[in-house]
C-alpha positions as semicolon CSV with decimal commas, in nm:
position;residue;x (nm);y (nm);z (nm)
1;X;-4,213;-8,688;-2,409
2;X;-4,395;-9,012;-2,388
3;X;-4,439;-9,356;-2,538
4;X;-4,183;-9,362;-2,824
5;X;-3,848;-9,412;-2,660
6;X;-3,956;-9,774;-2,668
7;X;-4,024;-9,742;-3,042
8;X;-3,679;-9,592;-3,087
9;X;-3,503;-9,878;-2,907
10;X;-3,710;-10,142;-3,087
11;X;-3,630;-9,990;-3,419
12;X;-3,256;-9,986;-3,337
13;X;-3,257;-10,346;-3,216
14;X;-3,464;-10,480;-3,505
15;X;-3,229;-10,308;-3,749
16;X;-2,933;-10,462;-3,572
17;X;-3,085;-10,808;-3,582
18;X;-3,147;-10,782;-3,953
19;X;-2,817;-10,633;-4,061
20;X;-2,448;-10,724;-4,043
21;X;-2,294;-10,880;-3,729
22;X;-2,072;-10,574;-3,689
23;X;-2,375;-10,362;-3,624
24;X;-2,500;-10,605;-3,365
25;X;-2,156;-10,604;-3,214
26;X;-2,169;-10,221;-3,195
27;X;-2,504;-10,234;-3,017
28;X;-2,371;-10,483;-2,763
29;X;-2,082;-10,256;-2,680
30;X;-2,292;-9,947;-2,634
31;X;-2,580;-10,115;-2,449
32;X;-2,352;-10,302;-2,213
33;X;-2,133;-10,001;-2,138
34;X;-2,438;-9,782;-2,084
35;X;-2,577;-10,006;-1,816
36;X;-2,238;-10,058;-1,653
37;X;-2,176;-9,692;-1,628
38;X;-2,475;-9,661;-1,407
39;X;-2,421;-9,970;-1,194
40;X;-2,280;-10,028;-0,848
41;X;-1,951;-10,125;-0,689
42;X;-1,956;-10,443;-0,477
43;X;-1,696;-10,585;-0,232
44;X;-1,579;-10,888;-0,426
45;X;-1,579;-11,253;-0,332
46;X;-1,394;-11,326;-0,656
47;X;-1,345;-11,083;-0,933
48;X;-1,512;-11,139;-1,269
49;X;-1,259;-11,183;-1,544
50;X;-1,475;-11,153;-1,855
51;X;-1,785;-10,971;-1,968
52;X;-2,025;-11,123;-2,214
53;X;-2,275;-10,888;-2,386
54;X;-2,573;-11,067;-2,541
55;X;-2,856;-10,958;-2,769
56;X;-3,055;-11,215;-2,955
57;X;-2,825;-11,462;-3,132
58;X;-2,514;-11,231;-3,101
59;X;-2,265;-11,247;-2,818
60;X;-1,940;-11,061;-2,759
61;X;-1,694;-11,144;-2,482
62;X;-1,417;-10,905;-2,360
63;X;-1,160;-10,913;-2,084
64;X;-1,237;-10,708;-1,771
65;X;-0,863;-10,651;-1,717
66;X;-0,826;-10,507;-2,064
67;X;-1,134;-10,293;-2,015
68;X;-1,000;-10,161;-1,682
69;X;-0,667;-10,077;-1,840
70;X;-0,843;-9,882;-2,109
71;X;-1,052;-9,690;-1,848
72;X;-0,745;-9,586;-1,660
73;X;-0,499;-9,512;-1,941
74;X;-0,691;-9,504;-2,264
75;X;-0,460;-9,780;-2,399
76;X;-0,616;-10,056;-2,605
77;X;-0,473;-10,388;-2,491
78;X;-0,514;-10,741;-2,619
79;X;-0,865;-10,828;-2,731
80;X;-0,976;-10,464;-2,735
81;X;-0,770;-10,357;-3,035
82;X;-1,029;-10,469;-3,297
83;X;-1,271;-10,233;-3,136
84;X;-1,058;-9,915;-3,150
85;X;-1,330;-9,731;-3,350
86;X;-1,583;-9,796;-3,076
87;X;-1,368;-9,728;-2,766
88;X;-1,351;-9,349;-2,791
89;X;-1,240;-9,104;-2,514
90;X;-1,611;-9,060;-2,442
91;X;-1,644;-9,431;-2,363
92;X;-1,337;-9,411;-2,144
93;X;-1,501;-9,126;-1,953
94;X;-1,819;-9,335;-1,925
95;X;-1,637;-9,625;-1,771
96;X;-1,480;-9,410;-1,494
97;X;-1,795;-9,203;-1,432
98;X;-1,905;-9,216;-1,068
99;X;-2,211;-9,119;-0,866
100;X;-2,086;-8,971;-0,538
101;X;-2,301;-8,930;-0,229
102;X;-2,230;-8,741;0,088
103;X;-2,140;-9,021;0,332
104;X;-2,378;-8,862;0,588
105;X;-2,667;-8,925;0,349
106;X;-2,563;-9,261;0,214
107;X;-2,728;-9,483;0,471
108;X;-3,058;-9,306;0,450
109;X;-3,038;-9,303;0,069
110;X;-2,989;-9,685;0,061
111;X;-3,245;-9,759;0,333
112;X;-3,518;-9,545;0,170
113;X;-3,445;-9,677;-0,174
114;X;-3,442;-10,046;-0,078
115;X;-3,753;-10,025;0,139
116;X;-3,961;-9,868;-0,133
117;X;-4,170;-10,057;-0,395
118;X;-3,975;-9,874;-0,668
119;X;-3,650;-9,997;-0,520
120;X;-3,779;-10,359;-0,541
121;X;-3,871;-10,288;-0,905
122;X;-3,512;-10,177;-0,968
123;X;-3,376;-10,496;-0,813
124;X;-3,606;-10,708;-1,037
125;X;-3,481;-10,521;-1,346
126;X;-3,116;-10,568;-1,253
127;X;-3,182;-10,943;-1,217
128;X;-3,339;-10,945;-1,559
129;X;-3,040;-10,771;-1,708
130;X;-2,792;-10,999;-1,528
131;X;-2,928;-11,351;-1,568
132;X;-2,891;-11,587;-1,265
133;X;-2,824;-11,304;-1,024
134;X;-2,995;-11,334;-0,686
135;X;-3,194;-11,079;-0,485
136;X;-2,937;-11,099;-0,204
137;X;-2,647;-11,026;-0,445
138;X;-2,821;-10,726;-0,594
139;X;-2,946;-10,573;-0,266
140;X;-2,608;-10,625;-0,107
141;X;-2,434;-10,478;-0,408
142;X;-2,641;-10,161;-0,398
143;X;-2,597;-10,114;-0,030
144;X;-2,220;-10,172;-0,030
145;X;-2,169;-9,952;-0,339
146;X;-2,341;-9,644;-0,208
147;X;-2,180;-9,676;0,134
148;X;-1,836;-9,722;-0,008
149;X;-1,603;-9,427;-0,039
150;X;-1,545;-9,458;-0,415
151;X;-1,902;-9,412;-0,532
152;X;-2,065;-9,603;-0,813
153;X;-1,867;-9,696;-1,124
154;X;-1,869;-9,949;-1,402
155;X;-1,521;-10,085;-1,343
156;X;-1,567;-10,129;-0,972
157;X;-1,884;-10,329;-1,047
158;X;-1,705;-10,558;-1,285
159;X;-1,415;-10,613;-1,050
160;X;-1,640;-10,685;-0,756
161;X;-1,907;-10,909;-0,902
162;X;-1,856;-11,274;-0,795
163;X;-1,782;-11,533;-1,059
164;X;-1,552;-11,556;-1,355
165;X;-1,786;-11,417;-1,615
166;X;-2,068;-11,162;-1,614
167;X;-2,340;-11,197;-1,884
168;X;-2,550;-10,895;-1,963
169;X;-2,875;-10,911;-2,161
170;X;-2,820;-10,594;-2,362
171;X;-3,190;-10,515;-2,439
172;X;-3,288;-10,550;-2,073
173;X;-2,976;-10,366;-1,968
174;X;-3,071;-10,067;-2,188
175;X;-3,401;-10,016;-2,009
176;X;-3,231;-10,075;-1,668
177;X;-2,963;-9,822;-1,742
178;X;-3,219;-9,545;-1,777
179;X;-3,327;-9,621;-1,418
180;X;-2,975;-9,592;-1,280
181;X;-2,921;-9,236;-1,393
182;X;-2,804;-9,039;-1,087
183;X;-3,090;-8,788;-1,113
184;X;-3,344;-9,067;-1,117
185;X;-3,189;-9,248;-0,825
186;X;-3,192;-8,930;-0,614
187;X;-3,551;-8,863;-0,715
188;X;-3,643;-9,210;-0,593
189;X;-3,458;-9,169;-0,264
190;X;-3,645;-8,841;-0,219
191;X;-3,974;-9,020;-0,246
192;X;-4,009;-9,120;0,125
193;X;-3,895;-8,774;0,229
194;X;-4,155;-8,613;0,016
195;X;-4,423;-8,846;0,140
196;X;-4,339;-8,758;0,499
197;X;-4,253;-8,383;0,473
198;X;-4,535;-8,283;0,230
199;X;-4,795;-8,451;0,442
200;X;-5,023;-8,222;0,640
201;X;-5,124;-8,382;0,970
202;X;-5,491;-8,372;1,068
203;X;-5,596;-8,245;0,725
204;X;-5,968;-8,323;0,689
205;X;-6,134;-8,282;0,349
206;X;-6,497;-8,176;0,324
207;X;-6,672;-8,046;0,018
208;X;-7,036;-8,036;-0,087
209;X;-6,958;-8,184;-0,429
210;X;-6,690;-8,381;-0,614
211;X;-6,484;-8,186;-0,866
212;X;-6,354;-8,512;-1,011
213;X;-6,702;-8,628;-1,101
214;X;-6,832;-8,565;-1,456
215;X;-7,015;-8,239;-1,504
216;X;-7,375;-8,213;-1,602
217;X;-7,326;-8,069;-1,948
218;X;-7,318;-8,276;-2,265
219;X;-6,979;-8,260;-2,438
220;X;-6,954;-8,185;-2,809
221;X;-6,642;-8,239;-3,018
222;X;-6,514;-8,111;-3,355
223;X;-6,181;-8,176;-3,528
224;X;-6,025;-7,909;-3,741
225;X;-5,700;-7,873;-3,935
226;X;-5,553;-7,522;-3,940
227;X;-5,293;-7,421;-4,196
228;X;-5,009;-7,197;-4,083
229;X;-4,886;-7,091;-4,428
230;X;-4,611;-6,867;-4,291
231;X;-4,440;-7,164;-4,121
232;X;-4,573;-7,432;-4,353
233;X;-4,731;-7,629;-4,065
234;X;-5,066;-7,805;-4,055
235;X;-5,213;-7,797;-3,706
236;X;-5,486;-8,054;-3,632
237;X;-5,691;-7,971;-3,325
238;X;-5,982;-8,126;-3,133
239;X;-6,223;-7,878;-2,982
240;X;-6,447;-7,987;-2,694
241;X;-6,728;-7,771;-2,568
242;X;-7,069;-7,766;-2,403
243;X;-7,383;-7,558;-2,444
244;X;-7,321;-7,330;-2,149
245;X;-6,954;-7,229;-2,166
246;X;-6,786;-6,996;-1,923
247;X;-6,435;-6,924;-1,799
248;X;-6,103;-6,937;-1,986
249;X;-6,018;-7,143;-2,297
250;X;-5,806;-7,443;-2,209
251;X;-5,534;-7,550;-2,464
252;X;-5,375;-7,897;-2,430
253;X;-5,017;-7,961;-2,558
254;X;-4,909;-8,320;-2,590
255;X;-4,567;-8,471;-2,518
256;X;-4,301;-8,600;-2,754
257;X;-4,432;-8,866;-2,993
258;X;-4,788;-8,843;-2,856
259;X;-5,087;-8,661;-3,011
260;X;-5,389;-8,444;-2,935
261;X;-5,583;-8,750;-2,802
262;X;-5,342;-8,824;-2,516
263;X;-5,541;-8,646;-2,248
264;X;-5,882;-8,689;-2,408
265;X;-6,042;-8,803;-2,076
266;X;-5,926;-8,487;-1,908
267;X;-6,043;-8,266;-2,193
268;X;-6,392;-8,423;-2,175
269;X;-6,400;-8,385;-1,802
270;X;-6,325;-8,008;-1,821
271;X;-6,575;-7,958;-2,108
272;X;-6,851;-8,129;-1,907
273;X;-6,807;-7,855;-1,649
274;X;-6,851;-7,574;-1,901
275;X;-6,497;-7,513;-2,021
276;X;-6,396;-7,511;-2,388
277;X;-6,089;-7,713;-2,459
278;X;-5,866;-7,712;-2,766
279;X;-5,616;-8,004;-2,790
280;X;-5,370;-7,952;-3,075
281;X;-5,110;-8,165;-3,255
282;X;-4,756;-8,041;-3,289
283;X;-4,659;-8,171;-3,638
284;X;-4,285;-8,167;-3,573
285;X;-4,292;-8,394;-3,264
286;X;-4,611;-8,597;-3,269
287;X;-4,683;-8,962;-3,318
288;X;-4,739;-8,920;-3,693
289;X;-4,402;-8,750;-3,737
290;X;-4,225;-9,031;-3,543
291;X;-4,390;-9,317;-3,727
292;X;-4,321;-9,150;-4,064
293;X;-3,953;-9,237;-4,010
294;X;-3,844;-8,876;-3,979
295;X;-3,572;-8,958;-3,729
296;X;-3,258;-9,155;-3,769
297;X;-3,078;-9,392;-3,536
298;X;-2,881;-9,116;-3,369
299;X;-3,046;-8,997;-3,046
300;X;-2,941;-8,639;-3,120
301;X;-3,182;-8,650;-3,421
302;X;-3,490;-8,732;-3,210
303;X;-3,604;-8,369;-3,224
304;X;-3,524;-8,071;-3,449
305;X;-3,393;-7,772;-3,245
306;X;-3,653;-7,550;-3,406
307;X;-3,936;-7,748;-3,235
308;X;-3,856;-7,576;-2,908
309;X;-3,963;-7,254;-3,077
310;X;-4,227;-7,390;-3,306
311;X;-4,431;-7,561;-3,035
312;X;-4,513;-7,239;-2,840
313;X;-4,569;-7,071;-3,179
314;X;-4,819;-7,351;-3,271
315;X;-5,027;-7,247;-2,970
316;X;-5,003;-6,876;-3,044
317;X;-5,117;-6,947;-3,405
318;X;-5,403;-7,162;-3,280
319;X;-5,520;-6,878;-3,051
320;X;-5,509;-6,632;-3,345
321;X;-5,727;-6,863;-3,550
322;X;-5,970;-6,944;-3,275
323;X;-6,011;-6,570;-3,200
324;X;-6,131;-6,526;-3,562
325;X;-6,368;-6,825;-3,528
326;X;-6,508;-6,685;-3,208
327;X;-6,644;-6,387;-3,404
328;X;-6,788;-6,587;-3,692
329;X;-7,139;-6,740;-3,700
330;X;-7,140;-7,105;-3,600
331;X;-7,160;-7,346;-3,305
332;X;-6,835;-7,206;-3,155
333;X;-6,927;-6,842;-3,172
334;X;-6,874;-6,683;-2,834
335;X;-6,735;-7,004;-2,683
336;X;-6,357;-6,941;-2,747
337;X;-6,218;-6,703;-2,481
338;X;-5,879;-6,659;-2,636
339;X;-5,797;-6,360;-2,415
340;X;-5,800;-6,574;-2,102
341;X;-5,619;-6,903;-2,166
342;X;-5,502;-7,192;-1,943
343;X;-5,220;-7,374;-2,119
344;X;-5,191;-7,738;-2,008
345;X;-4,919;-7,971;-2,127
346;X;-4,751;-8,306;-2,056
347;X;-4,377;-8,369;-2,075
348;X;-4,249;-8,176;-2,374
349;X;-4,592;-8,013;-2,370
350;X;-4,506;-7,910;-2,016
351;X;-4,204;-7,720;-2,143
352;X;-4,428;-7,565;-2,409
353;X;-4,674;-7,415;-2,167
354;X;-4,407;-7,287;-1,934
355;X;-4,246;-7,104;-2,229
356;X;-4,587;-6,960;-2,316
357;X;-4,630;-6,846;-1,955
358;X;-4,309;-6,644;-1,968
359;X;-4,022;-6,887;-1,900
360;X;-3,710;-6,761;-2,079
361;X;-3,504;-7,024;-2,270
362;X;-3,138;-7,029;-2,179
363;X;-2,967;-7,222;-2,457
364;X;-2,613;-7,154;-2,330
365;X;-2,688;-7,349;-2,014
366;X;-2,820;-7,636;-2,225
367;X;-2,509;-7,636;-2,436
368;X;-2,281;-7,646;-2,129
369;X;-2,486;-7,932;-1,976
370;X;-2,479;-8,134;-2,295
371;X;-2,106;-8,082;-2,350
372;X;-2,036;-8,217;-2,002
373;X;-2,257;-8,523;-2,039
374;X;-2,160;-8,830;-2,239
375;X;-2,457;-8,910;-2,468
376;X;-2,467;-9,266;-2,332
377;X;-2,534;-9,142;-1,977
378;X;-2,839;-8,932;-2,078
379;X;-3,201;-9,013;-1,994
380;X;-3,475;-8,971;-2,252
381;X;-3,542;-8,616;-2,132
382;X;-3,176;-8,530;-2,166
383;X;-3,173;-8,648;-2,527
384;X;-3,459;-8,412;-2,603
385;X;-3,335;-8,106;-2,412
386;X;-2,995;-8,139;-2,577
387;X;-3,158;-8,108;-2,912
388;X;-3,223;-7,746;-2,814
389;X;-2,850;-7,675;-2,808
390;X;-2,874;-7,636;-3,183
391;X;-3,085;-7,323;-3,160
392;X;-2,901;-7,008;-3,286
393;X;-3,036;-6,767;-3,027
394;X;-2,887;-6,818;-2,675
395;X;-3,193;-6,673;-2,511
396;X;-3,550;-6,683;-2,640
397;X;-3,872;-6,530;-2,494
398;X;-4,184;-6,706;-2,636
399;X;-4,443;-6,568;-2,397
400;X;-4,798;-6,522;-2,513
401;X;-4,980;-6,280;-2,270
402;X;-5,315;-6,442;-2,351
403;X;-5,197;-6,733;-2,136
404;X;-5,298;-6,657;-1,776
405;X;-5,240;-6,997;-1,622
406;X;-5,001;-7,282;-1,685
407;X;-5,042;-7,647;-1,593
408;X;-4,726;-7,852;-1,655
409;X;-4,759;-8,232;-1,601
410;X;-4,425;-8,421;-1,573
411;X;-4,266;-8,138;-1,759
412;X;-3,941;-8,157;-1,949
413;X;-3,733;-7,876;-1,801
414;X;-3,383;-7,974;-1,702
415;X;-3,152;-7,696;-1,817
416;X;-3,388;-7,546;-2,076
417;X;-3,467;-7,240;-1,869
418;X;-3,120;-7,215;-1,699
419;X;-3,100;-7,121;-1,335
420;X;-3,337;-6,823;-1,349
421;X;-3,545;-6,851;-1,664
422;X;-3,860;-6,966;-1,477
423;X;-3,844;-6,671;-1,235
424;X;-3,982;-6,467;-1,527
425;X;-4,319;-6,649;-1,496
426;X;-4,584;-6,429;-1,321
427;X;-4,883;-6,637;-1,411
428;X;-5,035;-6,891;-1,173
429;X;-4,864;-7,230;-1,225
430;X;-4,942;-7,592;-1,135
431;X;-4,673;-7,864;-1,176
432;X;-4,708;-8,237;-1,146
433;X;-4,406;-8,442;-1,035
434;X;-4,379;-8,815;-1,020
435;X;-4,098;-8,965;-0,810
436;X;-4,057;-9,276;-1,026
437;X;-4,043;-9,090;-1,355
438;X;-3,744;-9,225;-1,540
439;X;-3,775;-9,007;-1,850
440;X;-3,806;-8,668;-1,676
441;X;-3,681;-8,730;-1,316
442;X;-3,848;-8,525;-1,047
443;X;-3,535;-8,381;-0,902
444;X;-3,401;-8,204;-1,213
445;X;-3,714;-8,156;-1,420
446;X;-3,975;-8,055;-1,158
447;X;-3,857;-7,999;-0,799
448;X;-3,561;-7,770;-0,861
449;X;-3,743;-7,574;-1,133
450;X;-4,048;-7,533;-0,905
451;X;-3,831;-7,337;-0,662
452;X;-3,748;-7,082;-0,937
453;X;-4,107;-6,977;-0,989
454;X;-4,188;-6,664;-0,788
455;X;-4,561;-6,621;-0,859
456;X;-4,862;-6,816;-0,737
457;X;-4,786;-7,183;-0,772
458;X;-4,881;-7,538;-0,671
459;X;-4,683;-7,862;-0,668
460;X;-4,879;-8,184;-0,710
461;X;-4,656;-8,477;-0,611
462;X;-4,732;-8,843;-0,684
463;X;-4,496;-9,072;-0,488
464;X;-4,439;-9,389;-0,687
465;X;-4,605;-9,264;-1,006
466;X;-4,421;-9,269;-1,342
467;X;-4,411;-9,064;-1,655
468;X;-4,727;-9,208;-1,806
469;X;-4,936;-9,266;-1,492
470;X;-5,171;-8,987;-1,590
471;X;-5,250;-9,168;-1,918
472;X;-5,587;-9,338;-1,948
473;X;-5,665;-9,561;-2,246
474;X;-5,940;-9,809;-2,322
475;X;-5,855;-10,173;-2,263
476;X;-5,699;-10,332;-2,571
477;X;-5,641;-10,000;-2,745
478;X;-5,322;-9,910;-2,921
479;X;-5,256;-9,648;-2,656
480;X;-5,278;-9,904;-2,373
481;X;-5,036;-10,133;-2,568
482;X;-4,786;-9,853;-2,596
483;X;-4,782;-9,790;-2,224
484;X;-4,698;-10,154;-2,167
485;X;-4,419;-10,163;-2,430
486;X;-4,198;-9,873;-2,313
487;X;-3,842;-9,939;-2,212
488;X;-3,928;-9,858;-1,852
489;X;-4,194;-10,007;-1,623
490;X;-4,486;-9,760;-1,627
491;X;-4,734;-9,759;-1,341
492;X;-5,066;-9,735;-1,525
493;X;-5,417;-9,884;-1,500
494;X;-5,602;-9,935;-1,175
495;X;-5,309;-9,841;-0,948
496;X;-5,292;-9,501;-1,120
497;X;-5,667;-9,422;-1,106
498;X;-5,645;-9,214;-0,788
499;X;-5,387;-8,986;-0,950
500;X;-5,616;-8,948;-1,255
501;X;-5,908;-8,866;-1,027
502;X;-5,692;-8,607;-0,840
503;X;-5,576;-8,458;-1,161
504;X;-5,938;-8,406;-1,286
505;X;-6,038;-8,237;-0,958
506;X;-5,730;-8,024;-0,913
507;X;-5,707;-7,903;-1,278
508;X;-6,076;-7,809;-1,274
509;X;-6,038;-7,624;-0,945
510;X;-5,721;-7,453;-1,061
511;X;-5,885;-7,328;-1,385
512;X;-6,193;-7,211;-1,197
513;X;-5,979;-6,973;-0,990
514;X;-6,003;-6,732;-1,281
515;X;-6,388;-6,731;-1,260
516;X;-6,644;-6,607;-1,006
517;X;-6,660;-6,965;-0,882
518;X;-6,307;-6,951;-0,742
519;X;-6,404;-6,976;-0,377
520;X;-6,630;-7,267;-0,434
521;X;-6,351;-7,467;-0,589
522;X;-6,077;-7,364;-0,347
523;X;-6,109;-7,670;-0,121
524;X;-5,989;-7,883;-0,412
525;X;-5,657;-7,697;-0,411
526;X;-5,555;-7,809;-0,059
527;X;-5,333;-8,073;0,082
528;X;-5,637;-8,230;0,244
529;X;-5,799;-8,301;-0,089
530;X;-5,486;-8,465;-0,235
531;X;-5,434;-8,675;0,077
532;X;-5,794;-8,787;0,074
533;X;-5,726;-8,969;-0,256
534;X;-5,388;-9,118;-0,148
535;X;-5,336;-9,491;-0,144
536;X;-5,060;-9,704;0,007
537;X;-4,927;-9,773;-0,340
538;X;-4,951;-9,409;-0,456
539;X;-4,935;-9,140;-0,184
540;X;-5,048;-8,803;-0,322
541;X;-4,956;-8,456;-0,202
542;X;-5,041;-8,096;-0,297
543;X;-4,839;-7,804;-0,167
544;X;-4,787;-7,438;-0,243
545;X;-4,426;-7,436;-0,114
546;X;-4,160;-7,690;-0,040
547;X;-4,088;-7,746;0,333
548;X;-3,747;-7,645;0,470
549;X;-3,626;-8,006;0,501
550;X;-3,704;-8,071;0,133
551;X;-3,540;-7,754;0,016
552;X;-3,229;-7,840;0,216
553;X;-3,222;-8,187;0,058
554;X;-3,237;-8,031;-0,289
555;X;-2,951;-7,798;-0,197
556;X;-2,739;-8,094;-0,081
557;X;-2,823;-8,292;-0,393
558;X;-2,713;-7,996;-0,612
559;X;-2,391;-7,962;-0,418
560;X;-2,314;-8,329;-0,470
561;X;-2,376;-8,298;-0,838
562;X;-2,145;-8,002;-0,863
């Protein structure tokens, strides 16, 4: 689930700019209301009377009083009547939506958030979305809002903000709104707690070699396109191998709107240590599919429901074909151990590998979640998981028993497996969670789901990292440009290098646990190893279980949501 939410928003805004003013007016409404629904209440100096939404050359001004009346009663007064088709009951619900926090946790929530680098990033984004706002205004607004008894709401923000008029830059506000989703805010507030509680005091790391260093073997690569005639899908795949191959086959599943090259650096690293890697494209959700114009301007059309079934089936089909190749004369004969597979995926690919490992889809829970949430309040991951609500079967089991390990990096999970679906997983599992991930927030997509898994498991936590921090592209490449043009501020480049190093060492060590070299690589699956690569900007942690204090915080956060 990476990279192309930015493409989606650019496409929408470009279309608006080129078409009729009414379409621009519609975008102004939705973008502005989206960001306001996620903003804070402030104790007023003087109440704002009008709200001006701006995108490019288009502006639309509305009365705050009329908007407040609509929020309370549903009645369209004065200047709102021309917009009756836009001001639906769902928008009314959006305007009154609040984020409530337990008053006992409010002070710590605010203090931790505003002290963190990510909190400062949020303040900068708010100031970009609200031109001429000051740091003091924004910091004070956040603090007063969370500590107030009424929670966070759009109307209280409007009524409290000083000045007669509030101007919102709609394009900046859209990106900012993603970062004010309650799940994301709580994940950020959890960051300092995770840094403190997941730390192992006095942990010293000593190893005779570096698992993150390149292996000694020369990596070879071949690209194939496999035809699944039964499902009418063409599956491109890159295969990486070395002369002396041992251990399981590693299959890489990319995220939404990415492709098989996304984790090329990781595939090459594993292959240099004697592992064969197969990185496939999922034709119904890869970059080619997105750029072909296969989706519309409705977020619900971002992904076909069938893709949640087809993706795991793509991997199973790939394994069937590679098993045949393993028996045939050629350079890959004997190098494709399809009976012992480690499935590794990022974002939507993370969902894919967890389904293959035995996670049971619970579509009824997804439907309930998506009915209760206004589309405008959803994060990118919510848009995608809600696409699964269109599946006919309420429960689906897509397990492939050839998969003996699962590595899910920033996985898209949310409600996809319900409250107990991941408890079906018996294979060893490694999950990466990034506290500043806006698209798949740690709280709902990794931390809570991690507690469901009953088998052997590891949680790799990157405090301050984002959804694409594991990405590594050459300077000036199209991939690098995409990481810089997303709606949200991704932490990539030099600051993310320690995480990428850790990922190389931990994934290699995790996979090697299925080989006779397991004991040799065990030191790289310890808290000490992760902490040895930590930096002030990016604290890193590796744990097999969540400490009691963290589990308690998750329980409190769940209770608040309910």
